[in-house]
C-alpha positions as a Python dict, from the first residue, in 0.01 Angstrom:
ca = {
    (1, 'M'): (0, 0, 0),
    (2, 'Q'): (220, -54, -305),
    (3, 'R'): (1, 184, -501),
    (4, 'M'): (23, 452, -233),
    (5, 'A'): (399, 404, -199),
    (6, 'A'): (449, 446, -574),
    (7, 'E'): (232, 758, -574),
    (8, 'A'): (434, 899, -283),
    (9, 'F'): (760, 864, -474),
    (10, 'A'): (611, 1035, -781),
    (11, 'R'): (475, 1314, -562),
    (12, 'G'): (809, 1351, -386),
    (13, 'H'): (993, 1385, -718),
    (14, 'A'): (744, 1647, -840),
    (15, 'T'): (794, 1837, -514),
    (16, 'G'): (1169, 1843, -563),
    (17, 'I'): (1266, 1599, -288),
    (18, 'E'): (1601, 1441, -362),
    (19, 'G'): (1667, 1067, -364),
    (20, 'M'): (1339, 951, -514),
    (21, 'Q'): (1534, 758, -778),
    (22, 'E'): (1625, 507, -508),
    (23, 'A'): (1272, 371, -546),
    (24, 'I'): (1323, 278, -911),
    (25, 'P'): (1423, -91, -859),
    (26, 'G'): (1117, -144, -639),
    (27, 'L'): (892, 32, -887),
    (28, 'V'): (1019, -184, -1172),
    (29, 'K'): (959, -494, -960),
    (30, 'V'): (598, -395, -893),
    (31, 'L'): (552, -306, -1260),
    (32, 'T'): (667, -644, -1391),
    (33, 'A'): (549, -888, -1122),
    (34, 'E'): (263, -1114, -1228),
    (35, 'S'): (124, -1096, -875),
    (36, 'S'): (97, -716, -865),
    (37, 'H'): (-246, -562, -834),
    (38, 'P'): (-340, -364, -1149),
    (39, 'A'): (-376, -43, -950),
    (40, 'A'): (-29, -88, -800),
    (41, 'R'): (122, -173, -1137),
    (42, 'Q'): (-30, 136, -1299),
    (43, 'A'): (91, 356, -1012),
    (44, 'A'): (442, 213, -1053),
    (45, 'A'): (430, 291, -1425),
    (46, 'R'): (314, 647, -1358),
    (47, 'A'): (595, 693, -1107),
    (48, 'L'): (861, 566, -1351),
    (49, 'V'): (725, 806, -1614),
    (50, 'A'): (721, 1091, -1362),
    (51, 'L'): (1081, 1012, -1267),
    (52, 'D'): (1158, 1022, -1642),
    (53, 'F'): (1351, 697, -1610),
    (54, 'A'): (1402, 610, -1976),
    (55, 'D'): (1607, 302, -1881),
    (56, 'S'): (1281, 139, -1774),
    (57, 'A'): (1151, 154, -2133),
    (58, 'P'): (1194, -222, -2201),
    (59, 'Q'): (1003, -317, -1885),
    (60, 'L'): (733, -59, -1954),
    (61, 'A'): (692, -181, -2311),
    (62, 'E'): (670, -547, -2208),
    (63, 'S'): (427, -476, -1924),
    (64, 'A'): (213, -258, -2150),
    (65, 'S'): (185, -550, -2390),
    (66, 'K'): (101, -805, -2119),
    (67, 'F'): (-120, -620, -1874),
    (68, 'G'): (-380, -433, -2073),
    (69, 'A'): (-494, -111, -2229),
    (70, 'D'): (-497, 98, -1912),
    (71, 'L'): (-126, 41, -1867),
    (72, 'R'): (-59, 113, -2233),
    (73, 'L'): (-221, 455, -2196),
    (74, 'I'): (31, 535, -1923),
    (75, 'A'): (343, 381, -2071),
    (76, 'E'): (329, 433, -2446),
    (77, 'P'): (322, 815, -2459),
    (78, 'A'): (641, 812, -2249),
    (79, 'L'): (796, 549, -2477),
    (80, 'A'): (719, 773, -2775),
    (81, 'R'): (870, 1074, -2598),
    (82, 'W'): (1181, 871, -2516),
    (83, 'D'): (1185, 748, -2881),
    (84, 'Y'): (1203, 382, -2777),
    (85, 'Q'): (1268, 228, -3118),
    (86, 'P'): (1127, -127, -3060),
    (87, 'M'): (780, 22, -3007),
    (88, 'R'): (764, 169, -3354),
    (89, 'Q'): (700, -167, -3512),
    (90, 'V'): (426, -235, -3260),
    (91, 'W'): (254, 90, -3353),
    (92, 'F'): (296, 22, -3726),
    (93, 'T'): (142, -322, -3682),
    (94, 'R'): (-162, -170, -3513),
    (95, 'L'): (-209, 71, -3802),
    (96, 'E'): (-200, -218, -4051),
    (97, 'A'): (-413, -467, -3858),
    (98, 'P'): (-785, -438, -3939),
    (99, 'A'): (-887, -581, -3599),
    (100, 'T'): (-703, -322, -3389),
    (101, 'G'): (-931, -169, -3128),
    (102, 'R'): (-1004, 202, -3158),
    (103, 'Q'): (-824, 300, -2835),
    (104, 'D'): (-506, 116, -2929),
    (105, 'L'): (-525, 251, -3284),
    (106, 'V'): (-557, 612, -3169),
    (107, 'L'): (-275, 558, -2917),
    (108, 'A'): (-48, 426, -3194),
    (109, 'I'): (-132, 723, -3417),
    (110, 'R'): (-51, 974, -3145),
    (111, 'C'): (269, 798, -3042),
    (112, 'L'): (404, 786, -3396),
    (113, 'A'): (336, 1159, -3427),
    (114, 'V'): (521, 1227, -3101),
    (115, 'A'): (809, 1007, -3210),
    (116, 'G'): (828, 1206, -3536),
    (117, 'D'): (823, 899, -3760),
    (118, 'S'): (727, 1039, -4101),
    (119, 'S'): (742, 691, -4257),
    (120, 'A'): (404, 632, -4093),
    (121, 'V'): (237, 890, -4318),
    (122, 'P'): (128, 645, -4594),
    (123, 'L'): (-51, 426, -4340),
    (124, 'L'): (-204, 731, -4176),
    (125, 'L'): (-334, 852, -4511),
    (126, 'E'): (-497, 515, -4571),
    (127, 'L'): (-691, 567, -4248),
    (128, 'V'): (-780, 923, -4347),
    (129, 'H'): (-926, 812, -4680),
    (130, 'R'): (-1105, 504, -4544),
    (131, 'P'): (-1478, 595, -4548),
    (132, 'A'): (-1573, 312, -4313),
    (133, 'E'): (-1327, 424, -4046),
    (134, 'K'): (-1466, 600, -3739),
    (135, 'P'): (-1463, 979, -3778),
    (136, 'A'): (-1257, 1038, -3465),
    (137, 'T'): (-989, 797, -3589),
    (138, 'R'): (-976, 964, -3931),
    (139, 'L'): (-932, 1303, -3765),
    (140, 'E'): (-652, 1169, -3544),
    (141, 'A'): (-476, 1022, -3847),
    (142, 'A'): (-509, 1348, -4042),
    (143, 'Q'): (-373, 1549, -3754),
    (144, 'A'): (-77, 1317, -3711),
    (145, 'A'): (3, 1320, -4083),
    (146, 'G'): (-19, 1700, -4085),
    (147, 'L'): (228, 1717, -3799),
    (148, 'L'): (470, 1475, -3962),
    (149, 'R'): (473, 1630, -4311),
    (150, 'D'): (513, 1996, -4407),
    (151, 'Q'): (478, 1936, -4781),
    (152, 'G'): (332, 1695, -5034),
    (153, 'L'): (-14, 1637, -4883),
    (154, 'E'): (-199, 1878, -5112),
    (155, 'P'): (-322, 1596, -5342),
    (156, 'D'): (-469, 1413, -5044),
    (157, 'A'): (-641, 1730, -4923),
    (158, 'R'): (-786, 1788, -5271),
    (159, 'R'): (-902, 1426, -5288),
    (160, 'L'): (-1085, 1473, -4959),
    (161, 'L'): (-1255, 1789, -5082),
    (162, 'A'): (-1373, 1605, -5394),
    (163, 'G'): (-1492, 1303, -5193),
    (164, 'P'): (-1843, 1176, -5109),
    (165, 'R'): (-2100, 1435, -5005),
    (166, 'S'): (-2231, 1257, -4692),
    (167, 'P'): (-1917, 1295, -4477),
    (168, 'A'): (-1827, 1626, -4644),
    (169, 'L'): (-1766, 1810, -4317),
    (170, 'L'): (-1539, 1533, -4191),
    (171, 'N'): (-1346, 1540, -4517),
    (172, 'R'): (-1300, 1917, -4496),
    (173, 'L'): (-1178, 1891, -4136),
    (174, 'C'): (-930, 1621, -4233),
    (175, 'A'): (-808, 1830, -4528),
    (176, 'A'): (-748, 2130, -4303),
    (177, 'K'): (-556, 1916, -4053),
    (178, 'L'): (-339, 1768, -4330),
    (179, 'L'): (-225, 2118, -4431),
    (180, 'A'): (-142, 2231, -4076),
    (181, 'K'): (229, 2286, -4158),
    (182, 'H'): (214, 2333, -4534),
    (183, 'D'): (308, 2636, -4742),
    (184, 'G'): (340, 2704, -5112),
    (185, 'T'): (104, 2818, -5386),
    (186, 'D'): (-104, 2500, -5400),
    (187, 'A'): (-138, 2474, -5022),
    (188, 'R'): (-233, 2840, -4990),
    (189, 'S'): (-505, 2803, -5254),
    (190, 'L'): (-655, 2508, -5067),
    (191, 'L'): (-628, 2689, -4735),
    (192, 'Q'): (-805, 2993, -4884),
    (193, 'T'): (-1095, 2768, -4983),
    (194, 'L'): (-1108, 2602, -4643),
    (195, 'A'): (-1080, 2932, -4455),
    (196, 'A'): (-1396, 3050, -4628),
    (197, 'D'): (-1583, 2738, -4516),
    (198, 'A'): (-1925, 2790, -4361),
    (199, 'E'): (-1833, 2555, -4076),
    (200, 'P'): (-1624, 2747, -3816),
    (201, 'A'): (-1435, 2434, -3708),
    (202, 'V'): (-1290, 2407, -4059),
    (203, 'A'): (-1238, 2777, -4117),
    (204, 'V'): (-1050, 2824, -3787),
    (205, 'L'): (-790, 2562, -3875),
    (206, 'A'): (-727, 2698, -4223),
    (207, 'L'): (-733, 3067, -4131),
    (208, 'A'): (-491, 3012, -3843),
    (209, 'R'): (-247, 2850, -4084),
    (210, 'L'): (-284, 3130, -4339),
    (211, 'V'): (-221, 3389, -4069),
    (212, 'A'): (92, 3202, -3963),
    (213, 'I'): (217, 3193, -4323),
    (214, 'D'): (138, 3553, -4420),
    (215, 'P'): (-128, 3757, -4237),
    (216, 'H'): (-153, 4004, -4528),
    (217, 'Q'): (-286, 3729, -4754),
    (218, 'A'): (-551, 3643, -4497),
    (219, 'L'): (-691, 3991, -4441),
    (220, 'E'): (-1002, 3961, -4657),
    (221, 'L'): (-1095, 3633, -4490),
    (222, 'A'): (-1004, 3775, -4151),
    (223, 'E'): (-1244, 4066, -4202),
    (224, 'K'): (-1528, 3820, -4258),
    (225, 'A'): (-1412, 3613, -3960),
    (226, 'L'): (-1452, 3913, -3731),
    (227, 'Q'): (-1826, 3901, -3806),
    (228, 'S'): (-1858, 3532, -3721),
    (229, 'A'): (-2072, 3406, -3435),
    (230, 'D'): (-1789, 3168, -3341),
    (231, 'P'): (-1539, 3317, -3092),
    (232, 'K'): (-1248, 3104, -3209),
    (233, 'L'): (-1298, 3221, -3564),
    (234, 'R'): (-1322, 3583, -3449),
    (235, 'Q'): (-996, 3528, -3260),
    (236, 'S'): (-829, 3412, -3581),
    (237, 'G'): (-946, 3733, -3747),
    (238, 'V'): (-809, 3934, -3457),
    (239, 'D'): (-473, 3759, -3492),
    (240, 'A'): (-455, 3849, -3861),
    (241, 'F'): (-546, 4215, -3809),
    (242, 'A'): (-306, 4245, -3515),
    (243, 'R'): (-17, 4112, -3721),
    (244, 'A'): (-86, 4345, -4013),
    (245, 'P'): (-217, 4663, -3851),
    (246, 'D'): (-311, 4991, -4017),
    (247, 'P'): (-547, 5270, -3902),
    (248, 'A'): (-856, 5110, -4054),
    (249, 'R'): (-781, 4771, -3902),
    (250, 'V'): (-708, 4935, -3567),
    (251, 'A'): (-1060, 5079, -3570),
    (252, 'A'): (-1206, 4739, -3657),
    (253, 'L'): (-1011, 4576, -3374),
    (254, 'A'): (-1119, 4841, -3126),
    (255, 'R'): (-1483, 4757, -3190),
    (256, 'L'): (-1407, 4408, -3063),
    (257, 'L'): (-1312, 4547, -2725),
    (258, 'D'): (-1685, 4496, -2674),
    (259, 'D'): (-1677, 4132, -2790),
    (260, 'P'): (-1912, 3905, -2592),
    (261, 'H'): (-1636, 3648, -2533),
    (262, 'P'): (-1397, 3750, -2251),
    (263, 'A'): (-1091, 3585, -2405),
    (264, 'V'): (-1144, 3759, -2739),
    (265, 'R'): (-1189, 4107, -2597),
    (266, 'A'): (-890, 4064, -2366),
    (267, 'S'): (-682, 3952, -2663),
    (268, 'V'): (-794, 4259, -2858),
    (269, 'R'): (-693, 4485, -2569),
    (270, 'E'): (-347, 4329, -2549),
    (271, 'S'): (-304, 4347, -2927),
    (272, 'L'): (-399, 4715, -2935),
    (273, 'Y'): (-157, 4786, -2653),
    (274, 'D'): (125, 4630, -2857),
    (275, 'I'): (17, 4810, -3176),
    (276, 'A'): (17, 5145, -2993),
    (277, 'Q'): (389, 5107, -2929),
    (278, 'R'): (436, 5193, -3297),
    (279, 'P'): (458, 5574, -3324),
    (280, 'D'): (258, 5582, -3648),
    (281, 'L'): (-33, 5387, -3496),
    (282, 'A'): (-49, 5525, -3141),
    (283, 'D'): (-298, 5799, -3232),
    (284, 'P'): (-538, 5563, -3417),
    (285, 'V'): (-538, 5332, -3116),
    (286, 'H'): (-608, 5622, -2879),
    (287, 'R'): (-888, 5759, -3097),
    (288, 'S'): (-1055, 5424, -3147),
    (289, 'A'): (-1037, 5330, -2780),
    (290, 'M'): (-1174, 5671, -2678),
    (291, 'E'): (-1475, 5611, -2906),
    (292, 'I'): (-1545, 5287, -2722),
    (293, 'L'): (-1496, 5462, -2387),
    (294, 'A'): (-1761, 5715, -2484),
    (295, 'G'): (-2020, 5437, -2526),
    (296, 'N'): (-2241, 5257, -2276),
    (297, 'S'): (-2163, 4887, -2323),
    (298, 'W'): (-1997, 4757, -2008),
    (299, 'R'): (-1766, 4513, -2185),
    (300, 'G'): (-1619, 4776, -2413),
    (301, 'L'): (-1599, 5031, -2132),
    (302, 'E'): (-1402, 4793, -1913),
    (303, 'Q'): (-1150, 4701, -2182),
    (304, 'A'): (-1110, 5057, -2314),
    (305, 'A'): (-1052, 5189, -1962),
    (306, 'L'): (-783, 4930, -1897),
    (307, 'L'): (-619, 4990, -2235),
    (308, 'L'): (-610, 5370, -2226),
    (309, 'A'): (-481, 5378, -1870),
    (310, 'A'): (-209, 5126, -1947),
    (311, 'L'): (-108, 5345, -2242),
    (312, 'G'): (-93, 5653, -2016),
    (313, 'H'): (-354, 5840, -2222),
    (314, 'H'): (-444, 6128, -1989),
    (315, 'P'): (-738, 6264, -2196),
    (316, 'A'): (-931, 5953, -2086),
    (317, 'A'): (-934, 6072, -1724),
    (318, 'A'): (-1247, 6287, -1748),
    (319, 'R'): (-1456, 5999, -1884),
    (320, 'L'): (-1308, 5758, -1628),
    (321, 'I'): (-1430, 5985, -1348),
    (322, 'E'): (-1783, 5959, -1490),
    (323, 'L'): (-1750, 5580, -1496),
    (324, 'L'): (-1663, 5553, -1126),
    (325, 'D'): (-2037, 5530, -1056),
    (326, 'F'): (-2121, 5297, -1345),
    (327, 'N'): (-2368, 5026, -1248),
    (328, 'R'): (-2135, 4733, -1329),
    (329, 'P'): (-1843, 4657, -1095),
    (330, 'E'): (-1627, 4552, -1390),
    (331, 'V'): (-1646, 4906, -1523),
    (332, 'N'): (-1618, 5108, -1204),
    (333, 'I'): (-1324, 4896, -1084),
    (334, 'A'): (-1148, 4938, -1422),
    (335, 'A'): (-1215, 5313, -1407),
    (336, 'A'): (-1071, 5335, -1054),
    (337, 'W'): (-765, 5135, -1155),
    (338, 'G'): (-726, 5352, -1464),
    (339, 'L'): (-737, 5676, -1268),
    (340, 'K'): (-488, 5538, -1017),
    (341, 'T'): (-258, 5435, -1301),
    (342, 'L'): (-284, 5770, -1481),
    (343, 'A'): (-236, 5957, -1148),
    (344, 'V'): (-349, 6294, -1284),
    (345, 'P'): (-338, 6543, -991),
    (346, 'E'): (-636, 6738, -1122),
    (347, 'T'): (-861, 6433, -1084),
    (348, 'M'): (-790, 6384, -714),
    (349, 'P'): (-1074, 6605, -574),
    (350, 'A'): (-1330, 6403, -771),
    (351, 'L'): (-1171, 6076, -656),
    (352, 'L'): (-1178, 6193, -297),
    (353, 'E'): (-1547, 6274, -318),
    (354, 'V'): (-1624, 5926, -456),
    (355, 'A'): (-1398, 5755, -201),
    (356, 'R'): (-1574, 5938, 83),
    (357, 'R'): (-1913, 5826, -43),
    (358, 'R'): (-1791, 5468, -68),
    (359, 'T'): (-1656, 5484, 286),
    (360, 'D'): (-1979, 5629, 425),
    (361, 'F'): (-2167, 5354, 245),
    (362, 'R'): (-1951, 5098, 427),
    (363, 'L'): (-1988, 5265, 764),
    (364, 'E'): (-2365, 5230, 726),
    (365, 'G'): (-2310, 4856, 719),
    (366, 'K'): (-2378, 4823, 348),
    (367, 'T'): (-2177, 4636, 89),
    (368, 'A'): (-2162, 4590, -287),
    (369, 'T'): (-1981, 4368, -534),
    (370, 'G'): (-1630, 4497, -602),
    (371, 'L'): (-1653, 4769, -336),
    (372, 'D'): (-1320, 4682, -173),
    (373, 'D'): (-1130, 4667, -504),
    (374, 'H'): (-1287, 4990, -624),
    (375, 'T'): (-1217, 5185, -307),
    (376, 'G'): (-870, 5036, -268),
    (377, 'H'): (-764, 5170, -609),
    (378, 'L'): (-889, 5518, -522),
    (379, 'L'): (-711, 5523, -186),
    (380, 'E'): (-388, 5406, -348),
    (381, 'A'): (-416, 5686, -605),
    (382, 'F'): (-393, 5945, -326),
    (383, 'G'): (-60, 5801, -219),
    (384, 'K'): (76, 5794, -571),
    (385, 'V'): (33, 6170, -610),
    (386, 'K'): (76, 6249, -237),
    (387, 'Y'): (-263, 6415, -219),
    (388, 'A'): (-268, 6565, 133),
    (389, 'P'): (-644, 6649, 149),
    (390, 'A'): (-714, 6274, 153),
    (391, 'E'): (-526, 6216, 479),
    (392, 'G'): (-834, 6230, 702),
    (393, 'L'): (-1013, 5970, 493),
    (394, 'L'): (-702, 5751, 479),
    (395, 'R'): (-668, 5757, 858),
    (396, 'Q'): (-1023, 5626, 891),
    (397, 'H'): (-898, 5299, 745),
    (398, 'V'): (-613, 5242, 991),
    (399, 'P'): (-805, 5103, 1292),
    (400, 'K'): (-879, 4734, 1305),
    (401, 'D'): (-1221, 4736, 1143),
    (402, 'F'): (-1263, 4450, 899),
    (403, 'Q'): (-1575, 4599, 740),
    (404, 'M'): (-1349, 4866, 589),
    (405, 'G'): (-1205, 4603, 355),
    (406, 'L'): (-874, 4422, 308),
    (407, 'F'): (-750, 4611, 3),
    (408, 'S'): (-891, 4946, 110),
    (409, 'R'): (-718, 4937, 448),
    (410, 'S'): (-382, 4817, 312),
    (411, 'A'): (-394, 5077, 31),
    (412, 'A'): (-479, 5354, 277),
    (413, 'I'): (-188, 5261, 503),
    (414, 'W'): (49, 5248, 207),
    (415, 'S'): (-70, 5593, 96),
    (416, 'L'): (-22, 5738, 444),
    (417, 'G'): (339, 5623, 428),
    (418, 'R'): (376, 5810, 102),
    (419, 'L'): (217, 6126, 244),
    (420, 'H'): (452, 6123, 545),
    (421, 'E'): (760, 6006, 358),
    (422, 'G'): (1067, 6107, 556),
    (423, 'V'): (856, 6296, 814),
    (424, 'P'): (749, 6074, 1107),
    (425, 'D'): (411, 6122, 1270),
    (426, 'E'): (433, 5964, 1614),
    (427, 'K'): (60, 5910, 1660),
    (428, 'L'): (27, 5745, 1321),
    (429, 'A'): (346, 5547, 1380),
    (430, 'G'): (200, 5410, 1703),
    (431, 'Q'): (-117, 5302, 1523),
    (432, 'L'): (80, 5132, 1248),
    (433, 'L'): (298, 4953, 1501),
    (434, 'D'): (-17, 4822, 1667),
    (435, 'R'): (-139, 4693, 1332),
    (436, 'L'): (195, 4531, 1254),
    (437, 'T'): (230, 4355, 1590),
    (438, 'D'): (-137, 4258, 1638),
    (439, 'E'): (-139, 3889, 1734),
    (440, 'G'): (-467, 3883, 1925),
    (441, 'M'): (-730, 3611, 1917),
    (442, 'I'): (-845, 3755, 1582),
    (443, 'R'): (-516, 3881, 1447),
    (444, 'E'): (-465, 4155, 1196),
    (445, 'V'): (-477, 4051, 829),
    (446, 'P'): (-137, 3999, 657),
    (447, 'H'): (-181, 4270, 390),
    (448, 'V'): (-231, 4534, 656),
    (449, 'K'): (76, 4410, 842),
    (450, 'Y'): (290, 4432, 526),
    (451, 'M'): (184, 4785, 447),
    (452, 'S'): (221, 4896, 809),
    (453, 'A'): (584, 4784, 807),
    (454, 'V'): (645, 4955, 472),
    (455, 'S'): (490, 5284, 584),
    (456, 'L'): (676, 5285, 919),
    (457, 'A'): (1000, 5257, 724),
    (458, 'R'): (897, 5511, 463),
    (459, 'M'): (809, 5777, 723),
    (460, 'K'): (1138, 5706, 905),
    (461, 'A'): (966, 5621, 1236),
    (462, 'V'): (1301, 5541, 1398),
    (463, 'S'): (1147, 5547, 1747),
    (464, 'R'): (956, 5228, 1660),
    (465, 'A'): (1255, 5029, 1534),
    (466, 'E'): (1325, 4853, 1865),
    (467, 'A'): (963, 4750, 1907),
    (468, 'I'): (963, 4610, 1554),
    (469, 'R'): (1283, 4419, 1629),
    (470, 'Q'): (1134, 4271, 1945),
    (471, 'Y'): (824, 4166, 1755),
    (472, 'V'): (1012, 3982, 1484),
    (473, 'G'): (1265, 3830, 1725),
    (474, 'P'): (1635, 3752, 1677),
    (475, 'D'): (1580, 3522, 1380),
    (476, 'I'): (1389, 3689, 1097),
    (477, 'P'): (1186, 3423, 919),
    (478, 'P'): (1213, 3397, 539),
    (479, 'T'): (841, 3468, 501),
    (480, 'R'): (681, 3756, 314),
    (481, 'L'): (615, 3937, 641),
    (482, 'G'): (961, 3857, 776),
    (483, 'M'): (1135, 3989, 466),
    (484, 'T'): (918, 4302, 468),
    (485, 'I'): (1014, 4370, 828),
    (486, 'R'): (1381, 4304, 749),
    (487, 'W'): (1365, 4570, 475),
    (488, 'A'): (1190, 4809, 713),
    (489, 'L'): (1457, 4766, 981),
    (490, 'I'): (1733, 4826, 726),
    (491, 'E'): (1558, 5146, 616),
    (492, 'L'): (1510, 5263, 976),
    (493, 'T'): (1849, 5173, 1124),
    (494, 'G'): (2087, 5146, 832),
    (495, 'E'): (2205, 4810, 964),
    (496, 'K'): (2322, 4539, 729),
    (497, 'I'): (2087, 4259, 825),
    (498, 'P'): (2183, 3934, 649),
    (499, 'E'): (1919, 3748, 459),
    (500, 'P'): (1772, 3464, 663),
    (501, 'E'): (1858, 3109, 575),
    (502, 'Y'): (1603, 2911, 384),
    (503, 'R'): (1383, 2686, 591),
    (504, 'P'): (1255, 2351, 469),
    (505, 'A'): (897, 2365, 350),
    (506, 'S'): (671, 2088, 475),
    (507, 'K'): (382, 1916, 301),
    (508, 'A'): (151, 1704, 510),
    (509, 'D'): (-64, 1396, 443),
    (510, 'W'): (211, 1176, 306),
    (511, 'F'): (164, 803, 294),
    (512, 'L'): (539, 754, 344),
    (513, 'E'): (743, 953, 592),
    (514, 'P'): (1113, 931, 690),
    (515, 'L'): (1203, 685, 962),
    (516, 'D'): (1284, 833, 1301),
    (517, 'E'): (1658, 783, 1316),
    (518, 'N'): (1649, 813, 1695),
}
């Protein structure tokens, strides 16, 4: 029960409930009492850390020393963050003592790094250069030393590179970590060597640092990194090329829109979007992306479609129409989104033909991956350009028929509001009111309700205002639907409807609840 009570106070603080600090004396008592169960003591420590109560540092430090390693793992990172000075000597002692257990040793290394105590660097370097030390501990020590010093560790890195052959990879990793914040001629020379390492784990660390120092000096290495089988190393190459772009490097980046790793190709797309904001490089980005769009690899097609549409490159529209029937949903959805985003009026007849086929496919009781997203984008495109010939198809999506899809139906209703903007259609308004107010046993889905309210307001269906008011009631709730309806009523009536007051949000399944004051 003490454990659950402590966890409840930590959860309450994270949720934003006021007054959780009142539990601090009780938490400290549980933390320090000899009779406390270990689980309760650890929960009390976690709660004090969550409450960020730095005044409990002495009790946390003492309890961490008395009650075991599990408690130290909770308390000591907070003590380092709070820069609790008495713990520094404890951590130094662990670094010097040969019998220190690995977990406590690693904890001390990390805490000294967090505390920013650069005087620990000599002891850390001893661990780095100690061949008998466990590899994970040496790596931790190297990383901490690299974080604490931004100069002067080049001799240690060179010593590691000239060390014994058997742990050569470990030595190279440690050397790269030591130079994580270094600059200067000597450091750059070492980083160049490490960035060309055959092991990607080493090369990534060094190349990332070189890119941060000066991407132009890393371009030759970055070009080789783009050919690596390791996605993290390719990403480092992408970062270098993106920070020092020119037409040739734009073309090289564009080829990686087809990268097999999703994070890499998405990063390339975002980088090319930013590069295209430069007037002198917009055309190279467009040309390179169009070359990818002309291919047949689904990864590149997806990313190029998204990129060119986001850039507003209208010449891509013809190819995007062809891709609406591509056999991968990633591509045909991206093509539909792209055509919606470009909103070229001349493409609407082709979009309407595809949207009709998709709808007929649904009405036959068939389905396919991504069908709702794909069709929803197309139906929304008709509203963006106010394409009147699509009205009949859009109206097919208004009735309560869940097989027509969540996004397709809400997009169609939104588009109908755009088509009838300022010109009410009483039959359509009645249908939309039914969708908005549907509270049957299987009620209408929220997205359709939102868009029904928006379209009623957009078409100025004033005759439905009173029915909407009756549905929402005298007190408009501060929910998404309530606020949408409030906006709709303001648009329809011109009234100044005050914003509703905030309502307390409730979270269930608490171990502790307020006492009933009655």
